[in-house]
N, C-alpha and C positions, 0 to 999 in steps of 0.2 A: 478225548478220546481221542489214544496213536492213528492215523492211513495204516492199513491195513499195502505191504506192497502190494504195488502189479503178480508179478510172479506168484505169490503166495494165493494172492484172488484169482489165479489160472490158475493155480494148482487144484483148487475149490475148484470150481468150475468142473472141470474137468471127473473128478470124486463126481462129481450130485449124480448123473444116471444110475451111479454101481450103491449109493443108497440107497435113490426108490427103488432101487427092485432089493436094496436087500431089507425093509418095511414091506412091501410088495410078497415078499420072501415066508418074512416072520409073519405076517396077516391073513397069508393061506395057512402058514401054520397053526394060527393057530387056530381057525374057521375047523377045523380039521378034530383039534384034540384041545380045547380049551383048560386047560393045561394054569395053574401060577407061573410053573417057569414060563411055558411059554408069553404070561400078558406081559412076565415082567418081560420081557425080552423083548419084545416088542417097545413097550413101554419106554424103555432104557432107551430104545433107540431111536424116538419119534422125539422127544426129548431133548436128547444128543442134537438130535439133525437143527430141531428148531433152531434150541440158541449160537449156533454157529450161523445159520440161516442167512439170520439177523445180523450176526457180527462180519459178514463177509459181501456184506449189499445186498440183500434177498430179501426184504424186507413181503415182498408179497408171501414168497414160500412160508420164512414162519410164521404166519399169520394163519399155513393153514395149517404149517405142522401142529397149530395151535391147537386149533381148534378141533385139529385129529387128536393131539392129547387129551382134550377136556372131555372127547365124547366117551377115550377109555376111563376115564374116571367113575362114569357111570357105571347105578350098581347090574347092572345084566351086561354089558359094552358086547363079547354075541350075538346080540337081538345086533347092530349096526353093523355088520359085519359089511351092508352092501351098501351101509352109509360114508363106514371109512374110505373104501375102496373107488368111493366114488372121488372125497376127496384128495384120493394115493391119485386116480389118476385126475384132479386138477391142478395134483403139484406139478406135474409133468408136463398140464400143458404150460402153463405159470411160466414155469423151469426154459420150455422149448422157446416160447414166446419174448424175455430177456433175452436171450445170447442171443 
């Protein structure tokens, strides 16, 4: 696999806090109104972020996001909202340590 240019990595790094906040907003929206649409939006965003985090050199973030993705696959993911929120906090802390 080709090395990603440093300028693209830096651009990605700058977008991570926004990605975390997007997921936080989607998670809160799903907690308020756990519709199929809200679930899909949350799942897709976590899935995309998990893949890109690994690609751009953030394996720990990717691992946390994959765990969140697996949690969402459970039969009653709305009962796991607190766990997902803790994972999101862990994700944010991991990113801040990586900086």
